[in-house]
C-alpha positions as CSV (number, residue, x, y, z in Angstrom):
1,M,19.3,12.2,-2.9
2,A,22.2,10.5,-1.6
3,A,22.9,12.3,1.6
4,H,18.7,11.4,1.8
5,F,19.1,7.7,1.6
6,G,22.2,7.5,3.6
7,V,19.5,9.3,6.8
8,L,16.8,7.1,5.5
9,A,19.7,3.9,6.4
10,I,20.6,5.1,9.0
11,S,17.3,6.0,10.1
12,L,15.6,2.2,9.5
13,A,18.8,0.4,11.3
14,S,18.5,2.4,14.2
15,L,14.8,1.9,14.2
16,L,15.8,-2.3,13.2
17,T,18.1,-2.5,16.1
18,A,16.2,-0.6,18.9
19,G,13.1,-3.4,18.3
20,L,10.0,-3.6,16.6
21,P,6.5,-4.3,17.2
22,T,5.6,-8.0,17.3
23,A,2.5,-7.7,16.5
24,Y,0.0,-4.6,14.5
25,A,-3.7,-3.1,15.8
26,L,-5.8,-3.2,12.9
27,G,-8.5,-0.7,12.2
28,S,-10.4,0.7,15.5
29,T,-13.8,1.6,16.3
30,R,-12.8,3.9,19.0
31,P,-9.4,5.6,20.0
32,G,-7.7,3.1,21.9
33,Q,-9.4,0.1,20.6
34,S,-8.0,-2.2,18.1
35,I,-10.4,-4.8,16.2
36,G,-7.7,-7.5,15.6
37,V,-3.9,-8.3,15.5
38,I,-1.4,-9.0,12.9
39,T,1.8,-10.8,13.8
40,P,4.3,-10.0,11.3
41,D,5.3,-13.8,10.8
42,L,2.0,-14.1,9.2
43,A,1.8,-11.0,7.4
44,L,1.2,-11.1,4.1
45,T,4.2,-9.7,2.1
46,P,3.0,-7.8,-0.9
47,S,4.7,-9.0,-4.4
48,V,3.9,-8.3,-8.4
49,D,6.5,-11.7,-8.3
50,S,9.3,-13.3,-6.4
51,S,12.0,-10.8,-7.8
52,H,9.7,-7.6,-7.0
53,L,8.9,-6.6,-4.1
54,L,5.5,-4.2,-3.1
55,R,6.1,-2.1,-0.3
56,S,3.8,-2.8,2.6
57,A,1.3,-0.1,3.8
58,D,4.0,-0.1,7.1
59,G,6.4,1.7,4.6
60,F,8.8,-1.1,4.5
61,F,9.4,-4.0,2.3
62,Y,9.8,-7.7,3.4
63,A,11.1,-11.2,1.2
64,V,9.6,-14.5,2.1
65,A,13.1,-17.4,2.0
66,S,12.6,-20.7,2.4
67,V,15.1,-23.7,3.1
68,D,13.6,-26.9,1.9
69,G,9.7,-25.6,1.9
70,R,10.0,-24.2,5.2
71,Q,9.3,-19.7,5.2
72,V,10.5,-16.8,7.2
73,R,9.2,-13.0,6.0
74,L,12.7,-11.0,6.2
75,L,12.5,-7.2,6.6
76,I,14.1,-5.8,4.1
77,D,17.0,-3.6,5.9
78,T,20.3,-2.3,3.8
79,G,21.5,-0.7,6.5
80,A,22.2,-4.2,8.3
81,S,25.3,-5.9,7.3
82,A,24.3,-9.7,7.7
83,I,20.6,-12.2,7.9
84,M,19.0,-11.8,11.2
85,L,16.9,-14.3,12.5
86,S,15.1,-15.5,15.8
87,T,15.8,-18.6,17.4
88,A,12.2,-19.7,16.9
89,E,13.2,-18.1,12.9
90,A,16.7,-20.0,13.0
91,R,14.7,-23.3,14.4
92,R,12.0,-23.4,11.6
93,M,14.7,-23.1,9.0
94,G,16.5,-26.3,10.1
95,V,19.0,-25.3,12.6
96,D,20.0,-26.8,15.7
97,V,19.7,-23.7,17.6
98,D,20.5,-25.7,20.5
99,K,23.7,-26.5,19.6
100,L,24.9,-22.8,19.3
101,T,27.4,-20.8,21.1
102,F,26.5,-17.6,21.9
103,D,29.7,-16.4,21.5
104,Q,30.0,-13.4,18.9
105,R,28.9,-9.9,19.4
106,V,27.8,-7.3,17.3
107,I,27.5,-3.8,18.0
108,T,23.6,-2.2,17.2
109,S,22.0,0.8,17.8
110,A,20.2,-0.4,21.1
111,G,23.5,-1.2,22.0
112,T,26.2,-4.6,22.1
113,V,24.1,-7.5,21.6
114,A,25.5,-11.2,21.6
115,M,24.9,-13.7,18.3
116,S,25.5,-17.2,16.9
117,R,26.9,-17.5,13.7
118,A,25.0,-20.3,11.6
119,V,25.3,-21.5,7.9
120,L,22.4,-22.9,6.1
121,D,23.3,-25.3,3.2
122,H,21.2,-23.4,0.9
123,M,18.3,-20.8,0.8
124,D,15.5,-19.9,-2.1
125,V,14.8,-15.9,-2.2
126,A,13.1,-14.1,-4.9
127,G,13.6,-16.5,-7.0
128,R,17.1,-18.1,-7.0
129,T,18.7,-20.3,-4.6
130,F,21.6,-18.9,-2.8
131,E,24.2,-21.6,-1.6
132,D,26.5,-21.4,1.9
133,V,24.2,-18.4,3.2
134,T,26.0,-17.4,7.0
135,V,23.2,-15.8,9.0
136,M,23.2,-14.5,12.7
137,V,21.4,-16.1,15.2
138,M,19.8,-13.6,18.3
139,P,19.0,-15.6,21.5
140,A,15.7,-13.7,21.8
141,N,12.8,-13.3,19.8
142,S,13.1,-10.7,18.0
143,G,9.4,-10.9,16.2
144,I,10.9,-9.9,12.2
145,G,14.1,-11.8,11.0
146,L,15.9,-8.5,9.2
147,M,17.8,-9.4,5.0
148,G,20.8,-7.6,5.4
149,Q,23.6,-6.5,3.1
150,S,25.4,-10.1,3.4
151,M,22.6,-11.5,0.7
152,L,22.0,-8.4,-0.8
153,S,25.5,-8.1,-2.0
154,R,24.8,-11.5,-3.7
155,F,22.2,-9.9,-6.3
156,D,23.1,-8.6,-9.6
157,L,20.7,-5.4,-9.0
158,V,18.7,-4.3,-5.9
159,S,17.4,-1.4,-7.4
160,I,14.0,0.8,-5.7
161,E,11.2,2.3,-8.2
162,G,8.4,3.9,-6.3
163,D,7.2,1.6,-4.7
164,T,8.6,-1.4,-5.8
165,L,11.6,-2.7,-4.9
166,K,13.6,-5.0,-7.9
167,L,15.9,-7.6,-6.5
168,R,17.6,-10.1,-9.7
Protein backbone atom coordinates (compact mmCIF):
# COMPACT_ATOMS: atom_id res chain seq x y z
CA MET A 1 0.00 0.00 0.00
CA ALA A 2 2.85 2.40 0.79
CA ALA A 3 4.23 1.88 -2.72
CA HIS A 4 0.84 2.73 -4.23
CA PHE A 5 0.65 5.92 -2.15
CA GLY A 6 4.15 6.92 -3.25
CA VAL A 7 3.26 6.44 -6.91
CA LEU A 8 0.05 8.42 -6.39
CA ALA A 9 1.93 11.27 -4.67
CA ILE A 10 4.55 11.40 -7.42
CA SER A 11 1.89 11.24 -10.14
CA LEU A 12 -0.16 13.97 -8.47
CA ALA A 13 2.87 16.20 -7.97
CA SER A 14 3.90 15.71 -11.61
CA LEU A 15 0.41 16.53 -12.85
CA LEU A 16 0.22 19.68 -10.74
CA THR A 17 3.60 21.07 -11.59
CA ALA A 18 3.04 20.35 -15.28
CA GLY A 19 0.04 22.66 -15.08
CA LEU A 20 -3.66 22.15 -14.62
CA PRO A 21 -6.21 23.44 -17.08
CA THR A 22 -7.70 26.75 -16.08
CA ALA A 23 -11.18 25.67 -17.18
CA TYR A 24 -13.13 22.46 -17.49
CA ALA A 25 -15.76 21.71 -20.13
CA LEU A 26 -19.20 20.77 -18.83
CA GLY A 27 -21.16 18.10 -20.67
CA SER A 28 -21.60 18.09 -24.39
CA THR A 29 -24.29 17.62 -26.95
CA ARG A 30 -21.86 16.35 -29.59
CA PRO A 31 -18.25 15.20 -29.48
CA GLY A 32 -15.98 18.23 -29.12
CA GLN A 33 -18.80 20.60 -28.20
CA SER A 34 -19.20 21.77 -24.60
CA ILE A 35 -22.31 23.37 -23.16
CA GLY A 36 -20.46 25.43 -20.59
CA VAL A 37 -17.18 26.02 -18.79
CA ILE A 38 -16.38 26.21 -15.12
CA THR A 39 -13.13 27.63 -13.78
CA PRO A 40 -11.42 26.12 -10.72
CA ASP A 41 -11.82 29.35 -8.71
CA LEU A 42 -15.58 29.23 -9.16
CA ALA A 43 -16.11 25.51 -8.72
CA LEU A 44 -17.76 24.36 -5.52
CA THR A 45 -15.68 22.44 -3.02
CA PRO A 46 -17.85 19.58 -1.82
CA SER A 47 -17.58 18.91 1.90
CA VAL A 48 -19.50 17.31 4.71
CA ASP A 49 -18.22 20.08 6.99
CA SER A 50 -15.11 22.23 6.89
CA SER A 51 -12.85 19.45 8.22
CA HIS A 52 -14.27 16.63 6.05
CA LEU A 53 -13.64 17.21 2.35
CA LEU A 54 -15.35 15.09 -0.28
CA ARG A 55 -13.47 13.94 -3.36
CA SER A 56 -14.30 16.24 -6.26
CA ALA A 57 -15.61 14.96 -9.60
CA ASP A 58 -12.07 15.33 -11.00
CA GLY A 59 -10.77 12.87 -8.36
CA PHE A 60 -8.95 15.44 -6.22
CA PHE A 61 -9.62 17.04 -2.83
CA TYR A 62 -9.96 20.81 -2.41
CA ALA A 63 -10.15 23.03 0.66
CA VAL A 64 -11.31 26.61 0.94
CA ALA A 65 -8.88 28.81 2.84
CA SER A 66 -9.67 32.35 3.91
CA VAL A 67 -7.99 35.44 5.27
CA ASP A 68 -10.34 38.09 6.67
CA GLY A 69 -13.24 36.65 4.67
CA ARG A 70 -11.32 36.58 1.37
CA GLN A 71 -11.36 33.02 0.06
CA VAL A 72 -9.18 30.94 -2.19
CA ARG A 73 -9.69 27.35 -3.27
CA LEU A 74 -6.65 25.11 -2.78
CA LEU A 75 -5.97 21.67 -4.19
CA ILE A 76 -4.71 19.32 -1.47
CA ASP A 77 -1.31 18.13 -2.72
CA THR A 78 0.56 15.79 -0.39
CA GLY A 79 3.52 15.89 -2.78
CA ALA A 80 3.95 19.66 -2.54
CA SER A 81 6.13 21.06 0.20
CA ALA A 82 4.39 24.43 0.56
CA ILE A 83 1.26 26.42 -0.06
CA MET A 84 1.56 27.79 -3.57
CA LEU A 85 -0.51 30.70 -4.84
CA SER A 86 -0.62 32.64 -8.08
CA THR A 87 -0.13 36.39 -7.83
CA ALA A 88 -3.91 36.87 -8.29
CA GLU A 89 -4.67 34.47 -5.42
CA ALA A 90 -1.99 36.05 -3.21
CA ARG A 91 -3.40 39.52 -3.91
CA ARG A 92 -6.89 38.27 -3.00
CA MET A 93 -5.45 36.98 0.31
CA GLY A 94 -4.03 40.40 1.15
CA VAL A 95 -0.43 40.06 -0.05
CA ASP A 96 1.08 43.22 -1.55
CA VAL A 97 2.37 41.42 -4.64
CA ASP A 98 3.94 44.59 -6.06
CA LYS A 99 6.55 44.42 -3.27
CA LEU A 100 7.46 40.77 -3.90
CA THR A 101 10.78 39.80 -5.43
CA PHE A 102 10.64 36.55 -7.36
CA ASP A 103 14.20 35.57 -6.47
CA GLN A 104 13.69 32.10 -5.00
CA ARG A 105 14.12 29.14 -7.32
CA VAL A 106 11.92 26.09 -6.81
CA ILE A 107 12.53 22.85 -8.68
CA THR A 108 9.38 21.18 -9.99
CA SER A 109 8.80 18.37 -12.46
CA ALA A 110 8.16 21.10 -15.05
CA GLY A 111 11.57 22.65 -14.37
CA THR A 112 12.91 25.46 -12.21
CA VAL A 113 10.38 28.17 -11.36
CA ALA A 114 11.00 31.60 -9.82
CA MET A 115 8.82 32.27 -6.78
CA SER A 116 8.56 34.68 -3.90
CA ARG A 117 7.92 33.91 -0.25
CA ALA A 118 5.23 35.77 1.69
CA VAL A 119 3.87 35.33 5.20
CA LEU A 120 0.19 35.71 6.04
CA ASP A 121 -0.61 36.79 9.61
CA HIS A 122 -3.28 34.11 9.74
CA MET A 123 -5.28 31.75 7.56
CA ASP A 124 -8.53 29.91 8.28
CA VAL A 125 -8.86 26.44 6.80
CA ALA A 126 -10.89 23.36 7.78
CA GLY A 127 -12.42 25.10 10.79
CA ARG A 128 -9.07 26.13 12.27
CA THR A 129 -7.07 29.33 12.33
CA PHE A 130 -3.33 29.14 11.73
CA GLU A 131 -0.89 31.97 12.52
CA ASP A 132 2.20 33.00 10.52
CA VAL A 133 1.42 31.04 7.37
CA THR A 134 4.20 30.99 4.79
CA VAL A 135 3.08 30.85 1.16
CA MET A 136 5.05 30.68 -2.05
CA VAL A 137 3.79 33.04 -4.76
CA MET A 138 4.21 32.20 -8.44
CA PRO A 139 4.42 35.09 -10.91
CA ALA A 140 2.16 33.33 -13.40
CA ASN A 141 -1.53 32.55 -13.01
CA SER A 142 -1.49 28.80 -12.52
CA GLY A 143 -5.26 28.53 -12.31
CA ILE A 144 -5.38 26.93 -8.88
CA GLY A 145 -3.42 27.10 -5.64
CA LEU A 146 -1.91 24.16 -3.81
CA MET A 147 -1.98 23.22 -0.13
CA GLY A 148 1.18 21.24 0.56
CA GLN A 149 2.99 19.80 3.55
CA SER A 150 3.82 23.15 5.19
CA MET A 151 0.10 23.45 6.03
CA LEU A 152 -0.92 19.79 6.14
CA SER A 153 1.74 19.09 8.78
CA ARG A 154 0.11 21.65 11.07
CA PHE A 155 -2.97 19.45 11.41
CA ASP A 156 -3.04 16.72 14.05
CA LEU A 157 -4.60 14.29 11.57
CA VAL A 158 -4.76 14.06 7.79
CA SER A 159 -6.47 10.92 6.55
CA ILE A 160 -8.36 9.62 3.54
CA GLU A 161 -11.21 7.20 4.05
CA GLY A 162 -12.94 6.31 0.80
CA ASP A 163 -13.95 9.57 -0.84
CA THR A 164 -13.48 11.71 2.28
CA LEU A 165 -10.31 13.53 3.34
CA LYS A 166 -10.29 14.43 7.04
CA LEU A 167 -8.30 17.33 8.45
CA ARG A 168 -8.17 17.79 12.25
